[in-house]
N, C-alpha and C positions, 0 to 999 in steps of 0.2 A: 539830766538837763539835755544831753546830746540827743537821746531818743525822743524826748519831748519836742525839741525843735524840729526833728525830722518828721514826726507824725503830724504836727500841726502846720508847719511851714511848707513842707514838700508834699506829703501824701494825704493830708487832711483825714487821718484815720481815727476811728473810735477806739481801736485796740491795735497794739503792735507788740512785737517781741522777737526774741532770738532763742533758738534751741539747738543743742548739740545732740547727735545721735550716737548709738552704739553700732556695732557691725550689722545688726539686723534692722536698722533704721527705726529703732525704738528710742524714746526719749532717754537721754542720759542726764542732761542738765537743761533747765528751763528758766527763762527770765521774761515774764510777760507783764503787760500793763493793760488794764481795761477789760480783763476777763475774770470771771468768778471761778472758784474751785469746782463748782458744779458743772460749769461749761467744760472744763478740762476733763472731769470725770466722764461726762457724756461722750466727749470725743474719744476718750480712751476705750470706752465700751464698744463703740462702733469700729474703731481701728482705722489707721491711715489708709488701709486698702480700700475703704469705702469712700475715700475723698478723691475725686477725679483730679483735683489740682495737685495734690501730693503725688499721686501716681504719675502724672505727666512730668512733674519736676524730677522725680527719681528716675524715670525712664529716659528722659531727654537731657537732664542736667542743665535746664534753662529756667529762667524766671517765667511765670505765667500768672494769669488771673482767671477768675471763674468763667467769664464769657469767652475765653479762648478755648476752653475745653468742653463747654456745653453751650447750647442756645439758652436764652433766658428761661424758656419754658422747661427744657430738659434739666437745667440746673435746679430749678425749684422742685423737681420731682426726685432729686437725689436724697438719700438717707441723711447725708451730712447736713444738707440744707434744712430738711423738714424736722429733724430731731435735735440738731445742735444749733445751727445758725439762726433760724427763724424765731425760736422761742426766746432768744436773747437779743433780738432786734438787729441782727447783722444781715446785710444784703449783698455786699461785694467784698471779695478778698483777693489778695495778691501775695504770692510767695516767691522766694528766690533761694537758690541753693548756696550753701557754703561748701567749698571744695578743698580737699586735701589728698595728695597722692593719687589724683585721678578719680577719687570717690567722693560721694556726698557725705560730709561729716556733720551737717546741720542745715538749718534754714532760718530765714528771717521772714516775718509775715506782717501784713497790714490789713486791717478789716475796716470797712465803712458800714455805717448804719443804714437803716431803711430811710428812703427819701434823699440819700446822698448820691452823687453821680458815680457811675461805674469807673473802674480803672481803665486807662487807655495807653496808647503807645508811649507818650511822654513819661507816664508813671513807670512803665516797663524799662525804659531807658535809664531812668534815675535809679530804680531798684537794682538794675543790672550793674551799674557803676558802684553802687553801695555794696552789693554782695561780692564783687571783685575786690574792692578795697578791704573788706573784712576777711576774705579768704587769703589775701596777700598778707595781712597782719598775722594770721595764724600760721601761714607758711613761713613767714620771716622768723617767727619764734622757733619753729622747727629747724630752720637753716642755721640758727645760732649754735646748734649742737653739732654741726658738720661744717668742715672748711669750705668756703665758697671758692669757685674757680676764679682765677685771676682775670680781671677785665672780661667779664662774661660777654659783653656786647661785641668784643673784638672778633668773635667767631661767626657773627651774623652779617649778612649782606645789608646794603642800604634798604632794600625792599623789605627784608625781614625785620629790620629795626622799625620801619614804618608800621608794619603789621603789629609788632609788639606794642608800639605806642598806642595804637587804636584799641588793642585788647585791653590795655591798662585803663582806657577811658570808658570801657564797658560796652563797646560795640560788638555785635555778633558777626559771624562769618559773612553773612549776606551784606550787612552794612559796611563791613571792611572792604568787600569786593567792589561795592558801588563807589566808595570813596577813592579806591586806588585803580579802578578800571580793570579789575580782574574777576574771574568767575568765582562762584562760591566754592567749587571744587579746588580751584587754584589756591585759595586761601587755606582750605583744609589741608592740602598737601604741603603747603609751606609751613604750616604749624607743626605737622608731623616731623619735618626736617629740623625745625627749630627745637622741638622737644628732644630729638636725638642729640643735637649739638650741645644742648645745655644739660642733658641728663636729667630731665624732668618728665612728669607724666600728666601735668594739668596746667591750664592757662594761668591760674593764680600762682603756682610754683614758678612758672617762667617769669612772670612779672616781678615776683619777689627776688628771684636770683639775679635778674638784671639790675634791680635797684641795689641789691647787696653788693654786686660785683662792681 
């Protein structure tokens, strides 16, 4: 029901799902809706390396959609579009990473059919918040097996707490900088200091530790 509400009310997707990866970014577990087994087989034959969206997400650890990585014409010339998407009636896609210990451990995806609008900035903002939430849930489960630091937020400055709050809301470094009137690099350096203080290596871990503490 939760995924159904997300795909219809928020993302208007024809297909959606969540996948967890092994250490080689190959599928370990998969929960998909709106896709046939033959679609999955075709994608597996081509491999994620032929998918510009997956490559971008894995390289940059950020949500993306197909028109951010290619022009409309260039996208339709890719192997993944011609041999996987188009035969099954898909036109637009968006993916976001699930993070753990500073690494991508999975992804969520949403696909729209032909004739449907492309994904945009608002969709990216929503899926970013969703991926952060799911990553935090996974990180929280891991943290249950290790003692949390006492009052984690006590070691952060007021500005660092503001940054942590915006990270939890799904904002990226540029958006956080605009909100707080600081540079992109200033946000990046602040996050590095915060990670050291909290003994974490990823944004989702940081949010989970602050909630747990």
